[in-house]
C-alpha positions as CSV (number, residue, x, y, z in Angstrom):
1,M,26.9,37.8,5.8
2,R,23.4,38.3,7.3
3,N,23.0,40.8,10.0
4,R,21.4,38.8,12.7
5,T,20.3,41.1,15.4
6,V,17.4,39.3,17.1
7,G,18.0,36.7,19.8
8,I,15.9,33.8,21.0
9,N,16.6,32.6,24.5
10,V,16.0,29.0,25.4
11,R,16.5,27.5,28.9
12,V,18.0,24.0,29.0
13,T,19.6,21.8,31.6
14,V,23.4,21.5,31.9
15,T,23.2,18.0,30.4
16,E,21.0,19.2,27.5
17,K,23.5,22.0,26.7
18,K,26.4,19.6,26.8
19,K,24.7,17.2,24.4
20,V,23.6,19.9,22.0
21,T,27.1,21.5,22.1
22,M,28.6,18.1,21.3
23,L,26.3,17.5,18.4
24,A,27.1,21.0,17.0
25,R,30.8,20.3,17.3
26,K,30.5,17.0,15.5
27,C,28.9,18.9,12.6
28,G,31.6,21.5,12.6
29,L,29.1,24.2,13.5
30,S,28.7,26.8,16.2
31,L,26.0,26.2,18.7
32,S,24.0,29.0,17.3
33,E,24.3,27.8,13.7
34,Y,23.5,24.2,14.7
35,L,20.3,25.3,16.6
36,R,19.3,27.6,13.7
37,Q,19.6,24.8,11.2
38,R,17.7,22.4,13.3
39,A,14.9,24.9,14.1
40,L,14.6,25.6,10.3
41,G,14.2,21.9,9.5
42,Y,17.7,21.1,8.3
43,E,19.7,18.1,9.5
44,P,23.3,19.1,9.6
45,G,25.7,16.3,8.7
46,G,28.6,15.4,10.9
47,H,32.2,15.7,9.8
48,P,34.2,12.6,9.5
49,P,37.1,12.1,11.9
50,T,40.5,13.4,11.0
51,E,41.7,9.9,10.2
52,V,39.3,9.8,7.2
53,F,41.1,12.8,5.7
54,N,44.5,11.2,6.4
55,V,43.5,8.0,4.6
56,L,42.2,10.0,1.6
57,D,45.5,12.0,1.5
58,K,47.5,8.8,1.6
59,L,45.4,7.4,-1.3
60,D,46.2,10.5,-3.3
61,E,49.9,10.1,-2.5
62,I,49.8,6.4,-3.7
63,A,48.0,7.5,-6.9
64,E,50.7,10.1,-7.7
65,S,53.5,7.5,-7.3
66,C,51.9,4.9,-9.6
67,Q,52.1,4.5,-13.3
68,P,49.6,7.0,-15.0
69,S,47.0,4.4,-15.9
70,A,47.0,2.8,-12.4
71,G,47.2,6.2,-10.8
72,A,44.2,7.4,-12.7
73,K,42.2,4.4,-11.5
74,I,43.3,4.9,-7.9
75,T,42.5,8.6,-8.1
76,A,39.0,7.8,-9.5
77,C,38.4,5.3,-6.6
78,A,39.7,7.8,-4.0
79,D,37.4,10.5,-5.4
80,E,34.4,8.1,-5.2
81,I,35.3,7.2,-1.6
82,R,35.7,10.9,-0.8
83,D,32.3,11.7,-2.3
84,L,30.7,8.9,-0.3
85,L,32.3,9.9,3.0
86,I,32.2,13.7,2.9
87,G,30.0,14.6,-0.1
88,G,30.9,15.6,-3.6
89,N,31.0,19.2,-4.8
C-alpha cells in the first residue's frame, strides 16, 4: 500500500459533503479514495444493489440443479449477465 502522508483540505457545505459521501458509498469507496479518483480523472463505477447479487446467486443455483447441457447454458447466460452488470475479470 502507498504511504500517503500529505493531505489536501477542501471546504464544502454540509449538503455538498453529504452528496459526495453518498456518491462514494454508492461506489463502495471511502470518501478519500472517491475524491482521489475523481481528482485524478477517473470515474468510479457504482456497485449494484445487493438484490443483483442475490439474483445472480439464484441463477447459479438453478444451473447446478439442471441437466449438464442446460446447466451449462444457464451458467453461460448468468456469466454474461454478471459481466454486463458488475464487469468481467
